[in-house]
C-alpha positions as protocol buffer text, in pm:
chain_id: "A"
residue {
  index: 1
  type: MET
  ca { x: -3450 y: 6471 z: 615 }
}
residue {
  index: 2
  type: ILE
  ca { x: -3700 y: 6641 z: 867 }
}
residue {
  index: 3
  type: GLU
  ca { x: -3622 y: 6971 z: 768 }
}
residue {
  index: 4
  type: VAL
  ca { x: -3622 y: 6912 z: 364 }
}
residue {
  index: 5
  type: GLU
  ca { x: -3995 y: 6717 z: 365 }
}
residue {
  index: 6
  type: LEU
  ca { x: -4123 y: 7037 z: 543 }
}
residue {
  index: 7
  type: VAL
  ca { x: -3938 y: 7252 z: 246 }
}
residue {
  index: 8
  type: GLU
  ca { x: -4093 y: 6997 z: -49 }
}
residue {
  index: 9
  type: ALA
  ca { x: -4408 y: 6990 z: 148 }
}
residue {
  index: 10
  type: PRO
  ca { x: -4559 y: 7350 z: 70 }
}
residue {
  index: 11
  type: ASN
  ca { x: -4447 y: 7339 z: -327 }
}
residue {
  index: 12
  type: ALA
  ca { x: -4597 y: 7025 z: -375 }
}
residue {
  index: 13
  type: THR
  ca { x: -4935 y: 7130 z: -232 }
}
residue {
  index: 14
  type: ILE
  ca { x: -4886 y: 7431 z: -431 }
}
residue {
  index: 15
  type: PHE
  ca { x: -4698 y: 7270 z: -743 }
}
residue {
  index: 16
  type: MET
  ca { x: -5091 y: 7022 z: -761 }
}
residue {
  index: 17
  type: VAL
  ca { x: -5328 y: 7351 z: -654 }
}
residue {
  index: 18
  type: VAL
  ca { x: -5175 y: 7501 z: -1010 }
}
residue {
  index: 19
  type: ILE
  ca { x: -5139 y: 7204 z: -1197 }
}
residue {
  index: 20
  type: LEU
  ca { x: -5494 y: 7153 z: -1120 }
}
residue {
  index: 21
  type: CYS
  ca { x: -5594 y: 7557 z: -1157 }
}
residue {
  index: 22
  type: SER
  ca { x: -5431 y: 7566 z: -1477 }
}
residue {
  index: 23
  type: ARG
  ca { x: -5668 y: 7270 z: -1651 }
}
residue {
  index: 24
  type: PHE
  ca { x: -5916 y: 7360 z: -1509 }
}
residue {
  index: 25
  type: MET
  ca { x: -5870 y: 7699 z: -1664 }
}
residue {
  index: 26
  type: LEU
  ca { x: -5811 y: 7514 z: -1976 }
}
residue {
  index: 27
  type: THR
  ca { x: -6119 y: 7288 z: -1962 }
}
residue {
  index: 28
  type: ARG
  ca { x: -6323 y: 7593 z: -1925 }
}
residue {
  index: 29
  type: ILE
  ca { x: -6082 y: 7737 z: -2227 }
}
residue {
  index: 30
  type: LYS
  ca { x: -6201 y: 7488 z: -2498 }
}
residue {
  index: 31
  type: VAL
  ca { x: -6610 y: 7483 z: -2310 }
}
residue {
  index: 32
  type: GLU
  ca { x: -6569 y: 7859 z: -2394 }
}
residue {
  index: 33
  type: GLN
  ca { x: -6436 y: 7844 z: -2697 }
}
residue {
  index: 34
  type: PHE
  ca { x: -6693 y: 7442 z: -2775 }
}
residue {
  index: 35
  type: ARG
  ca { x: -6992 y: 7728 z: -2742 }
}
residue {
  index: 36
  type: TYR
  ca { x: -6892 y: 8015 z: -2916 }
}
residue {
  index: 37
  type: ASN
  ca { x: -6776 y: 7774 z: -3228 }
}
residue {
  index: 38
  type: HIS
  ca { x: -7142 y: 7598 z: -3175 }
}
residue {
  index: 39
  type: LYS
  ca { x: -7316 y: 7954 z: -3162 }
}
residue {
  index: 40
  type: ASN
  ca { x: -7121 y: 8044 z: -3486 }
}
residue {
  index: 41
  type: PHE
  ca { x: -7262 y: 7751 z: -3626 }
}
residue {
  index: 42
  type: MET
  ca { x: -7636 y: 7787 z: -3593 }
}
residue {
  index: 43
  type: GLU
  ca { x: -7603 y: 8139 z: -3655 }
}
residue {
  index: 44
  type: ARG
  ca { x: -7436 y: 8060 z: -4055 }
}
residue {
  index: 45
  type: PHE
  ca { x: -7688 y: 7736 z: -4020 }
}
residue {
  index: 46
  type: GLU
  ca { x: -8005 y: 7981 z: -3917 }
}
residue {
  index: 47
  type: PHE
  ca { x: -7826 y: 8256 z: -4221 }
}
residue {
  index: 48
  type: PHE
  ca { x: -7870 y: 7953 z: -4447 }
}
residue {
  index: 49
  type: GLU
  ca { x: -8220 y: 7837 z: -4409 }
}
residue {
  index: 50
  type: VAL
  ca { x: -8284 y: 8250 z: -4484 }
}
residue {
  index: 51
  type: VAL
  ca { x: -8107 y: 8186 z: -4800 }
}
residue {
  index: 52
  type: ASN
  ca { x: -8272 y: 7881 z: -4926 }
}
residue {
  index: 53
  type: ASP
  ca { x: -8628 y: 8059 z: -4804 }
}
residue {
  index: 54
  type: LEU
  ca { x: -8553 y: 8332 z: -5022 }
}
residue {
  index: 55
  type: ASP
  ca { x: -8538 y: 8066 z: -5324 }
}
């Protein structure tokens, strides 16, 4: 039992670290996508303002 626990403990720790890292990376990717979409939206909004000024 003791040997099995010693083998399982590092694996569980690595598994937890991998899950935390992957979740952190997914969160960062979502934030980057949101910023990119927001930037595009603002650029389009400015473009519409320019079009309205031409009228």
